[in-house]
Backbone bond lengths (Angstrom), bond angles and torsions (degrees), N, CA, C in turn:
res aa  C-N    CA-C-N  psi(-1)  N-CA   C-N-CA  omega(-1)  CA-C   N-CA-C  phi
1 M - - - 1.467 - - 1.519 109.11 -
2 T 1.317 116.67 140.50 1.453 123.96 178.06 1.513 108.58 -107.70
3 L 1.319 116.20 139.41 1.458 120.36 176.24 1.518 109.28 -60.41
4 P 1.326 119.15 126.39 1.472 120.02 -179.77 1.527 111.47 -61.85
5 F 1.310 114.91 131.51 1.454 121.40 176.34 1.519 109.41 -80.11
6 E 1.311 116.10 145.62 1.461 123.46 172.95 1.519 106.73 -137.75
7 F 1.321 116.90 153.42 1.456 119.67 178.28 1.520 109.73 -159.65
8 N 1.319 114.86 172.62 1.467 121.58 -178.20 1.515 110.11 -124.04
9 S 1.313 114.58 148.58 1.462 120.95 165.93 1.530 104.83 -107.43
10 E 1.284 116.75 -168.71 1.470 119.16 -178.55 1.528 111.70 -59.31
11 R 1.337 117.32 -43.92 1.470 120.60 -174.28 1.520 114.37 -114.57
12 L 1.325 117.47 -6.81 1.463 120.41 -169.24 1.528 112.52 -125.81
13 H 1.318 115.13 148.99 1.465 122.42 170.48 1.522 106.50 -108.82
14 I 1.318 116.80 123.18 1.455 123.81 -177.02 1.527 105.74 -109.65
15 R 1.346 116.04 116.11 1.466 119.74 -164.51 1.523 112.04 -146.98
16 Q 1.343 114.31 174.23 1.462 121.64 173.16 1.531 108.48 -66.64
17 W 1.306 115.62 157.74 1.456 122.25 -178.89 1.520 111.36 -74.78
18 Q 1.329 115.38 151.22 1.458 122.91 175.95 1.530 107.96 -124.40
19 A 1.321 116.21 157.69 1.470 120.31 179.65 1.526 111.42 -56.47
20 S 1.315 117.28 -33.67 1.467 121.11 -178.95 1.530 113.08 -69.18
21 D 1.332 118.18 -12.08 1.468 121.80 178.61 1.528 112.35 -79.82
22 F 1.330 117.71 -20.32 1.457 120.41 -171.04 1.529 112.83 -65.33
23 E 1.317 117.69 -41.11 1.469 119.57 -179.22 1.528 112.04 -65.54
24 P 1.350 119.54 -50.92 1.469 117.49 177.98 1.532 112.64 -65.56
25 F 1.345 117.60 -29.41 1.461 120.08 176.36 1.528 110.10 -65.41
26 A 1.316 117.28 -38.65 1.468 120.77 177.17 1.524 110.80 -62.46
27 R 1.327 117.60 -38.93 1.470 120.15 177.04 1.529 110.51 -63.84
28 I 1.330 116.56 -40.54 1.469 120.58 178.24 1.523 110.07 -61.05
29 N 1.335 116.76 -45.00 1.465 121.76 -177.58 1.518 113.63 -73.38
30 A 1.320 117.49 -11.76 1.467 122.29 176.78 1.531 111.74 -101.70
31 D 1.322 117.09 1.36 1.466 122.42 -178.39 1.536 109.30 -85.95
32 P 1.342 118.59 116.01 1.462 120.69 -179.40 1.526 113.76 -58.27
33 K 1.329 117.96 -30.85 1.474 119.83 177.96 1.524 110.85 -66.74
34 V 1.326 116.88 -44.40 1.459 121.16 -178.99 1.530 110.76 -67.17
35 M 1.319 116.61 -40.46 1.463 121.94 -172.28 1.531 113.50 -94.90
36 K 1.308 117.05 12.89 1.462 122.15 -175.54 1.528 113.22 -51.74
37 Y 1.323 118.24 -38.37 1.461 121.18 -175.65 1.534 112.83 -101.41
38 F 1.304 116.91 15.24 1.461 122.77 175.95 1.527 108.02 -107.23
39 P 1.326 117.68 159.84 1.472 119.73 -176.17 1.527 114.12 -60.85
40 N 1.348 117.00 -33.59 1.466 118.80 -178.29 1.527 110.34 -162.67
41 L 1.333 113.66 164.24 1.458 119.95 172.02 1.522 108.06 -70.83
42 L 1.321 117.53 156.60 1.459 120.95 178.16 1.519 110.68 -102.27
43 T 1.306 115.53 140.17 1.461 120.43 172.09 1.526 108.13 -73.47
44 R 1.315 116.33 170.80 1.464 119.81 177.43 1.530 110.61 -60.29
45 L 1.321 117.91 -42.44 1.465 120.98 179.54 1.527 111.54 -63.62
46 E 1.319 116.97 -42.72 1.470 120.85 178.38 1.521 110.97 -65.35
47 S 1.316 116.45 -41.58 1.459 121.24 179.13 1.521 111.12 -63.88
48 D 1.328 116.49 -45.55 1.473 120.04 178.56 1.524 111.09 -62.07
49 A 1.332 117.19 -40.22 1.468 120.77 178.61 1.532 110.55 -63.57
50 L 1.326 116.79 -40.56 1.460 120.65 177.26 1.526 110.53 -63.80
51 A 1.318 117.43 -46.73 1.468 121.12 179.30 1.528 110.70 -60.27
52 E 1.324 117.20 -39.92 1.466 120.52 178.73 1.530 111.52 -65.54
53 R 1.351 117.06 -39.54 1.475 120.53 177.09 1.523 110.48 -64.41
54 I 1.327 116.56 -44.90 1.462 121.24 179.66 1.532 109.64 -61.61
55 Q 1.308 116.06 -46.42 1.465 121.96 179.52 1.533 110.51 -60.10
56 S 1.302 117.42 -43.04 1.459 122.33 -179.76 1.528 111.73 -64.61
57 L 1.316 117.30 -41.46 1.462 120.54 178.04 1.524 111.12 -61.44
58 I 1.331 116.93 -41.04 1.460 119.79 177.77 1.523 110.26 -66.16
59 T 1.316 116.96 -42.11 1.465 120.45 178.80 1.524 110.76 -59.70
60 N 1.327 117.19 -41.63 1.464 121.38 -176.96 1.519 113.77 -78.57
61 R 1.331 118.48 -36.42 1.465 121.93 -175.82 1.518 113.48 -102.57
62 G 1.345 116.03 -25.37 1.454 119.87 -174.25 1.521 113.18 94.84
63 W 1.322 117.34 -9.88 1.462 121.55 -178.65 1.528 109.60 -149.25
64 G 1.331 115.14 164.39 1.461 120.91 -179.70 1.511 110.47 163.00
65 F 1.316 116.44 -146.86 1.463 121.72 174.29 1.524 106.69 -85.09
66 W 1.323 116.29 96.47 1.457 121.76 -177.58 1.530 111.60 -76.30
67 A 1.303 115.83 153.24 1.464 121.63 169.99 1.529 107.58 -69.85
68 V 1.323 115.83 144.92 1.460 121.04 179.19 1.520 108.46 -122.04
69 E 1.318 114.71 131.45 1.469 119.55 175.06 1.519 108.81 -131.57
70 I 1.323 114.08 151.25 1.465 120.74 175.36 1.523 106.73 -75.21
71 K 1.331 116.79 128.06 1.465 120.33 -173.71 1.523 112.71 -59.76
72 Y 1.324 117.52 -47.96 1.465 118.93 -172.29 1.529 113.41 -68.70
73 S 1.342 117.21 -28.17 1.468 119.99 -177.18 1.525 113.36 -109.65
74 Q 1.328 117.05 -13.10 1.468 123.72 -174.89 1.529 111.99 59.50
75 E 1.325 116.65 26.21 1.462 121.97 178.61 1.524 110.39 -82.86
76 F 1.336 116.67 126.16 1.459 122.56 174.01 1.522 108.07 -69.88
77 I 1.354 117.15 130.26 1.466 119.81 -178.35 1.528 113.26 -124.81
78 G 1.339 117.48 1.28 1.455 119.48 178.70 1.510 111.58 140.15
79 F 1.340 115.59 -153.38 1.457 119.05 178.00 1.511 111.60 -132.37
80 V 1.327 114.85 154.84 1.459 123.84 173.44 1.516 106.04 -148.95
81 G 1.306 116.90 142.22 1.453 117.49 175.78 1.506 113.93 163.82
82 L 1.319 114.04 -156.70 1.451 123.31 -174.49 1.520 110.09 -113.64
83 H 1.332 115.13 147.12 1.463 120.02 -176.39 1.530 109.23 -154.37
84 V 1.312 115.86 146.33 1.461 121.81 171.91 1.522 106.81 -96.26
85 P 1.340 118.18 109.16 1.466 120.03 -178.31 1.527 111.70 -61.49
86 T 1.324 115.81 140.43 1.459 120.60 177.35 1.531 111.36 -88.57
87 T 1.313 116.69 -19.81 1.459 121.77 175.78 1.523 108.72 -75.17
88 I 1.314 117.14 137.70 1.459 121.16 176.39 1.534 107.54 -75.90
89 L 1.317 115.28 121.73 1.462 122.58 -178.73 1.523 109.21 -117.20
90 P 1.332 118.61 161.72 1.469 120.30 -179.98 1.536 112.96 -57.56
91 F 1.325 117.48 -23.12 1.466 121.18 -177.95 1.528 112.58 -110.00
92 S 1.350 117.10 18.93 1.470 121.57 176.83 1.525 109.42 -73.33
93 P 1.319 117.21 152.83 1.464 128.09 -5.90 1.525 109.90 -75.30
94 C 1.331 115.79 154.28 1.456 119.70 -176.45 1.528 110.51 -158.78
95 V 1.301 114.34 169.28 1.460 122.56 168.44 1.513 105.98 -120.28
96 E 1.316 116.09 130.19 1.462 120.58 -179.86 1.523 110.76 -106.94
97 V 1.309 115.79 154.24 1.457 121.46 165.91 1.523 105.80 -102.31
98 G 1.328 116.01 134.45 1.453 119.63 -178.48 1.512 111.46 -146.71
99 W 1.313 115.96 169.41 1.457 121.40 -176.69 1.523 109.66 -156.79
100 R 1.312 114.60 156.44 1.471 122.92 171.64 1.524 105.46 -153.38
101 L 1.320 115.76 109.47 1.458 121.13 -176.97 1.520 111.02 -118.82
102 E 1.306 114.88 151.88 1.460 121.73 175.55 1.531 108.89 -57.07
103 S 1.319 117.07 134.68 1.470 120.94 -173.36 1.529 113.22 -61.50
104 T 1.323 118.41 -27.52 1.472 119.67 178.44 1.526 111.38 -67.65
105 H 1.315 118.17 -11.77 1.468 121.46 179.68 1.520 113.02 -107.72
106 W 1.318 117.12 7.89 1.455 120.92 175.55 1.532 109.47 -70.04
107 G 1.308 115.98 153.76 1.459 121.75 175.36 1.514 114.09 78.28
108 K 1.320 118.51 9.25 1.466 122.18 -179.61 1.525 112.20 -107.08
109 G 1.328 116.17 -0.14 1.457 120.68 179.56 1.520 114.75 83.64
110 Y 1.327 117.46 6.53 1.465 119.87 -177.50 1.530 111.85 -66.04
111 A 1.328 118.32 -43.93 1.463 120.68 -179.37 1.528 110.38 -62.21
112 T 1.314 117.07 -44.44 1.455 121.40 179.57 1.526 110.48 -62.91
113 E 1.316 116.88 -45.48 1.468 122.49 -178.38 1.527 111.37 -63.15
114 A 1.317 117.20 -47.68 1.462 120.43 -178.20 1.534 111.06 -71.90
115 A 1.330 117.54 -38.78 1.462 120.46 178.69 1.526 110.67 -63.38
116 A 1.314 117.34 -38.56 1.473 120.42 177.38 1.524 110.77 -60.83
117 E 1.329 116.85 -40.76 1.472 120.90 178.29 1.526 110.53 -66.59
118 A 1.335 117.29 -41.53 1.464 120.98 179.29 1.530 110.74 -64.59
119 I 1.316 116.72 -41.58 1.469 120.73 178.02 1.523 110.05 -62.57
120 Q 1.314 116.87 -46.30 1.470 120.82 179.34 1.526 110.49 -59.99
121 F 1.332 116.52 -41.95 1.462 121.45 177.00 1.530 110.21 -59.27
122 G 1.327 116.39 -47.26 1.460 120.57 -179.15 1.519 112.94 -61.60
123 L 1.313 116.41 -40.72 1.462 120.26 -179.63 1.525 111.50 -73.43
124 D 1.337 116.98 -47.08 1.459 121.44 -174.36 1.527 113.49 -80.74
125 R 1.308 117.60 -49.81 1.465 121.18 -172.91 1.523 112.89 -86.64
126 L 1.342 116.45 -36.73 1.465 119.14 -178.62 1.526 112.74 -94.80
127 G 1.319 116.58 -12.84 1.461 120.43 179.13 1.517 114.17 69.80
128 L 1.321 116.70 26.48 1.460 119.94 179.08 1.522 110.26 -70.29
129 A 1.304 116.84 140.48 1.468 121.61 178.16 1.527 111.23 -85.20
130 E 1.344 115.56 -23.57 1.459 119.91 -175.61 1.523 109.27 -152.95
131 I 1.318 115.36 143.10 1.459 122.72 174.01 1.527 105.99 -132.16
132 V 1.321 116.75 130.01 1.460 120.90 -176.96 1.523 110.17 -108.38
133 S 1.309 114.83 168.43 1.459 121.67 172.62 1.517 107.50 -150.26
134 F 1.315 115.65 145.93 1.467 119.66 -178.45 1.520 109.11 -149.72
135 T 1.330 115.01 155.34 1.462 120.99 -179.89 1.521 109.24 -158.31
136 A 1.304 115.88 177.04 1.460 121.37 175.74 1.530 109.54 -65.93
137 L 1.331 116.09 148.60 1.462 120.66 -178.10 1.527 113.04 -57.78
138 K 1.323 117.01 -32.56 1.459 120.29 -177.39 1.529 113.51 -91.84
139 N 1.332 117.95 1.04 1.463 120.73 -179.11 1.529 109.13 -86.19
140 Y 1.331 115.22 77.52 1.464 121.42 -174.76 1.525 112.60 -68.32
141 R 1.322 117.78 -31.27 1.470 120.62 178.06 1.527 110.58 -60.46
142 S 1.320 116.63 -49.60 1.464 119.86 179.16 1.526 110.95 -67.31
143 Q 1.315 117.80 -36.87 1.454 119.94 177.38 1.534 110.60 -60.66
144 N 1.315 117.17 -37.66 1.472 119.51 178.08 1.518 111.83 -65.25
145 V 1.325 117.49 -39.32 1.469 120.58 176.08 1.527 108.97 -62.25
146 M 1.320 116.91 -43.69 1.455 121.20 179.69 1.528 111.39 -59.93
147 K 1.309 116.42 -44.88 1.470 120.68 -179.40 1.520 111.72 -62.98
148 K 1.325 117.00 -38.40 1.460 120.42 -179.67 1.520 112.40 -68.22
149 N 1.329 115.52 -28.61 1.466 119.62 -179.52 1.512 111.68 -97.88
């Protein structure tokens, strides 16, 4: 087991998951705006299972899709981080940077800010040579975050 890494950006604390994150994460996963490019909304049970898997990966590796909170308010707003996709992709094997934030926090630069920190962590601390990101062709919001990073 590796000690989970945590770090800060200018406005955000990027950290391991806590039990108190599961309820707001379930709301995020049930939001049609957030899940527009995913096959379906998640039930509370599905969301909790996903959060537990993400939490376990961080516990075992020290890194993954970290919980993100706003520093000044300590409000959980979603996740950002690094992940090894289990789906076979044309560019596998790989490590991706990804994010899922509450829609009320879109357009504030949080995804870009936290993703930049996760990418820097992957390059500097993990020694990765490459980090990829991918999304649906029509997901222009995520594409803009990708372009900025």
